[in-house]
N, C-alpha and C positions, 0 to 999 in steps of 0.2 A: 585640934582643929581642921586639921586635914579631912579626915574620919565626918567631923560634922557638916563639913563641905559640901563633899561624896553626898551623902544624905539628903542636902539641901539641892543638890544639883538633879538628885532623882526625883526629886518634889517638880522642878521646874522642867526635867522632860517630860513627865506626866501630863503637865498643863500643856505642853507643846503637841503632844502628839496630837491632841486634837485643833489648836488653835493656829499651831503651822505647819503640822508634816505634809497634811493633805496638798496646801501650795506646791509646798516644795516637791512632792512626790508628781504632783503632775506637770511642773517646769523642767525636770530631771528628764520625764521622760522625749523633750524637746531636743535634739543634737544640740541645736544650738545656744540652749540657756545656761547665763552661770549669774552665781552671786558676785560676783566680782566688780567693785566700783573702778571709777577713771585710774584713781593710782594706782590702787593694784596692778589693775592693767598693763598700765605703762611702765612699772616695777619689770612685772613679768617678761614685758615685751625686749626690755633694757638690758637684762640679764641671762634671758633664753631659759627655757622650760625643756625644749624636746628632747625625751629622751633621757629624762632624766628620774629617778626615783626620790620621790616627797616623801620627808618625816614632820608631820604634825601633831606636836605635842600639845596636850589639851585642844584636842580637836572640837569638842561638843558634836552635834550632828556629821561634821566632814562635811558641810558642804563647799567649804573652800576649797578642800583637798581634790573632792573630784571637781570643781571649777577649773584646778592648776592641772590634772589629767587631761582635761578638756580644751586645755589650751596644746596638750601637746606632750605632755610629761609620761613618761612611761609607769606610772603606776606609784602608788608606795602606803604606807602604813599611820595611822591614827591612832593616838593613843588620849584616853579621856579616864577619867574616875567614876563616872556613872557609868552601868550598863544601859540606863534607859538611853543617854545619850547615842553610844553605838548599837541598840539597838535600832535607831533611826538611821542612823549612818547605814548601814547594811541593808536596810530598805531601801534609801535612798540608790546607792549604790546597783542594787537589781533594776530601778528603775531607770537608770542611767546608762545599764548594760556594761557595768565595770565592776560586779563582783568579781572577777576571777582578776585584778589586775590591782584594787585593793582594799588593803585589809585593816580590821578595826579591834584594837585588843584594851584591854580594860588593864588598869594599873597606875599608880603614882609617878608621873615621869620623871621627880626625883630619884627616881629608882628604876630606871627603864628597865624591861630586860634587854639581856646579852643576844638573843637568837633574832633579834628584828633586822639584822643585814647591815648595806651600809647604802648612804643616800650621799646624792648631788645637792639637794637642796633641802632645807627646813625649814617651816613659815611658823610663826608662831600671829593668832590674831586679836581682835578687838575682844580685852575683856578678861585675857589667860595671866599675863604677869601679877593681878593684883591676888589671885585666889593661891598664889603659893609663896613661902616665907622664904627661899633658898635661893637667888637667882644665880647666884655662881654654881652653885651644883649644876642647875637645868642647862646653862650654858656649857657646862665644861662637858657633860652627858653628849648633848646635842653634837658638840666641838669631835667629839672621840668617833662620833658615826660617821662623821661628811667625809667622804674623800676629798685628796689633795685638790685643789679649785673650785669647793662645792660651797655653797652660799647659806647665810641664812638671812630669811626678810622678817624683819618684826614691823607688823601694821598695828600700832596701838591706841589707845586712849593717855592722853599728856599728865602726868604725876601731878603738875598742877591742879588737874580738879579734883585732887583728893582735899584738898584745903576746904573745899566751900561745899555747903547743902546742895542735893541737885535741887531742886524743886523749883527756885526763883533765880538759883546764880548768884546772889547779892549779899550771903553772908559767909565770911570767913570762920570757919568752925576747928579747923585742924591745921595745925603744925606742919609746915611742906617737909620737916628733918623728923618728924615723928616715927617712932620703931615699934610701937604698940599696934597691935593688930587692933582692927577697930571692930568690934564686935556687935552682932545683930540679932535679937532673938527671933525676929520674923522682917520680912519685908518684900514690899511688891514685885511683882515679875517684871521684868526687863521689858519683855512685849505686850504685856495686860498689867497696866498698873495697878488695876480697880481689882487683880487679884493677888490675894497676900498668899505668900508662902511661910505656914508658920512651923520653920525651920530655923536650929541657930544657925549659921555661918559667921566668916571668919574672913576680913578682908586686911592682906598685907598690903601697905603702902613701899611705894620703893619711888626715891628719884630719880630724875636722868643720870645721875654718876651711878647710883647701883645697877644701872640698865646696860650706858654705855663701860662703866669699868667692867662688869660682868662679862662682855664679850670679849673685851681685849684683855682682861685676865684668862681668858678660856683659849687663847689662843689664836684666837680671826681677828683680822685686819680690815679697820672698818673702813668701807667704799662711798657709803651713802648715807645721808643723814637730812630729813627736812620734816620742820614742824608745819603744820599745817590749822588751820583755824575752822574746820567742821566738824562736828560730833559723827563720832561713828556708832556709839556706845546706845545712841536711842535711848540715853540716862539724863545726858545735858541737853540736850536739844535747845533749851531757853538759852543755851549762853551763846547761839549764833545771832540772838537777837540785839544782843550787847550792842552799843552805840560804840564802844572798844573794845575790838577782838580778841581776847587773851588765847594762849595757843592750846589747840583740843586735843588734837592728834599728832602723830611723828611716825614718821617710815624710815625702817635703818637697815641698809645692806649692807653685812660684812661679811668673810670669806676667809678659807682656811689656805694656806700656803701648801 
């Protein structure tokens, strides 16, 4: 299933090279450019990033990692399954002038290489956790690479969303506590819904208990947890218009003692 997901992400990366990468390359040529929203910026202002080395598992094209380095972090490492994503990240790093301090590594984040070094901050952003079958292994691997006082910041889609179909947000289709991965033979690209990715993929549902419990089981201390009514995925945007607001995203900060 992980190999199938890698192939699906390679297909997304090829599509995004034409549809998204030119805009980002132009953006990162501006020293003031960032892809961080107000929630992320406030969290980073609160925990401080100056001089920290940053680890981003499931980094996609690394735009968030580069944006955090722009805030004052010392550099870092992004890991992703898809070489297409990593190639885009390297190109963005060159556009930003950060190619000497940011490194992109191909691999399974559940089996992170031993030579990554030490970090003071790890970040997980939108849509990463659902591609992974085992959160406890992920969080344990992150905790093992964090220095004392290091922090993990997760800014993710709310697990509540996995219960619903995305097009209208009105129909319950899945049990919140389901454990079976959701298989798709093909599906729309999240940036361009009219473009279909004809490659099988698997989405692993996780509850908030899985996330928070996994963080605590890794020996990290919960510092901050907030739920938000805005969509950060671009997939469940119709939910923002519902008269009764569901939770759509959350922000979590945990630290290593």
